[in-house]
N, C-alpha and C positions, 0 to 999 in steps of 0.2 A: 402305807397300807392302802390297798385298792378299795374302791367303794363297796364291792360285794363282801370283802373280808371285814370291812368296818361294820357293815350291817349285821353280819353273822356274829360278830363279837359283842354287839350291844343288844341285850335282850329286848329293850324297848323299841329300838329301830327295827329289829327282826320281826317283832309282832306287828308293827305298823306296816312293814312290807308285806307280810303274810295277809293281813287284813285287806290290803290294796289288791291283792291277787285273788283272794277267795274269802267269802264270809265265814266266820268262825263256826257257825251252827249249820251251815250249808256248804260243805267243802266242794264246791264246783268253781271252776275258773270264772271270773267276772267277764262281762261282755267285752271289755276293752282288751282283755288277755286273749280271748278267743278270736276277736276280729283283727287285732293289730300285732300282738306279740307272738302268738303261736305260729302264724304263717312265716315269720322271720326266723323263728327258733327251730322249727321242726321240718323234717324232710318228707316231701310227698313226691313219689316217682311219676314218670311219664305214663299216662293212661290209667293212673290209679283212680279209684272211685270210692268215695265215702258218702253213703246215702244221707240226705239232709235230715231224716228223722231218726238218725242214730244219735246216741249221747256220747260225745267225745270229750271226756273230762281229762284233758291233758294240761300239765303245768310246765313252766319253763325250767324248773330245776332238775328234771329228768328228761331223757330222750324219748321221742316218739317218731319212728321212721316207718314210712309206708313205701314199699318197693314198687317197681314198674308193673303195671297191669294188675295190681292187687285191688281187691274189692272188699269193703266192709259193708255188709248188707244192712237192710232196714232194721230198726229197733235194737241195734246192738249197743252195748256199753263198753267203752274202752277207758281205762284209767291208769295213768302213769305216776300217780302221786307217791307211790312207795317204791317204784323201780321202773326202769326203761321198758318200753314196749316196742319191740323191733320186729317188723313184719317184712319178710323178704319179697322177692319178685313173684308174681303170679300166685299170691296167697289169697285164699277166700275165707272170710269170716262170715259164717252163715247167719241167717235171720234170727234175731233175738239172742245172739250169743254174748257172753260177757268175758272180757279179757282184762285182767288186773295185774299190772306189772309187779315184779320183773318177769317178763315173758318174752321169749324169742321164738319166732316161727320161721323155719327155713324156706327157701325157694320151693314153690309148687306145693306147699302143705296147705291143709284146709280143715276148717271146722264145719260140721253140719249145723242144723238148726238147734238153737237153744243149748249150746255147749257152754260150760263154765270152766274157765282156766284161770288160775291165780298163782302168783308167786310169793304169797305170804299167808301165814295164819295169825289170828289174833292171839297174843300172849295171854296165858292164864296161870303162870307159875305161882303168883301170889293169890291164894284162894280167898283172901279177905278183901280184894279189890275187884271192881268191875273190869272185865277184860278190855273194854274200850279205853281204860286208863293205863293200860300196861303196854310195854314196848312190843312192836310187831315182831313176829318170828319170820324173818325174810329168807326165802329159799328160792332162788331163780328157777323157773320152769322153762324147759326147752322142748320144742317140737321140731324135729329135724326135717330135712328136705324130703318132699314128696310123701310125708306121713299125713294120714287123714283120720279125723276123729268123728265118729258117728253121732247122730242127733241125740240130744238129751244126755250127753255124757258129762262127767266131771273129771277134771285133771287136777290133782292136788299139788300143792306147792312142793318144789324141789324135785319133781319128776322129770326124767329125760325120756322122751319117746323117740326111738331110733328112726333113721331114715327109712322110707318106704313101708312103714308100719300101717296097718289097718286096725283101728279100734272100733269094735262093734257098738251099735246104738245102745244107749242106756248104760254104758259101762262106767265104773268108778275106778280111775287109775290111781293107785296108791303107791306104786313103786315103778322103777325104771322098766321100760319095755325094750328089749334088744332090737337092733335093726332087722328089717325084712321079716316081721312077725305079724301074726293076727292075734289080737287079744280081745277077750269078751268077758263080761260079767262084773259082779260086785263082791269082792274086789276083782279087778280085771286080771285074768291069767292068760298066758300064751297057749293057744291051741294048735297053731300051725306056724311053720316057718318055711321060707322059700329056699329050695335047694338049687344053688347056682349050677350044679353039675347036671341035674336032670331037667331044670327049668320048670319045676312043679312045686306048688305049695303042698307041703307034707304035714300030716298030723303028728303031734309030738306029745309026749307025757312030760310031767314036771321035771323029771330027771334028765330028759333029753334036750331041754331048752339050751340052745347055743347062745352064749352071752357076749362073745367077743365082738 
């Protein structure tokens, strides 16, 4: 049995390992993890920038990848404790935004200022227990290539935002948005789609939305 398997199979060893990585009451990676382990474990592409005053709470048990020429701006929070955070090339995470895995952002995609994107919800199926004591409802969130999310928006767990979408500022995205769409509001709804034949963004009604 390998060392990692042995630790996982022994509750006491597992708890000791977790305590060595992060304090129980303050689930942030310890300094030694941030300084020595994460640079070896996680991938940072050429020309990528992570501003020093961002909070990058990434752990070794899940992936954290930052593509070439990608920028995580100041005062952002990134956390991969519950799932991978994978940022492609030329991605921009705007000032003050929060990305909690599992989240994937495709090449050329971006978040405006103060956007919240998460890949899980707190479980609450047992009404007699605090939700913090229940299993997480993990649903990976995907923002595809060249899609952009406006400032102060919220993208809920499990949503797929198609490539080349534009989500208006202050929107709350509760369900999938098909590619080449403009979506706005709370909950966000598609109001325009790009017509590849005419080369024009055209207004649509709910019944006309193309989802393929």
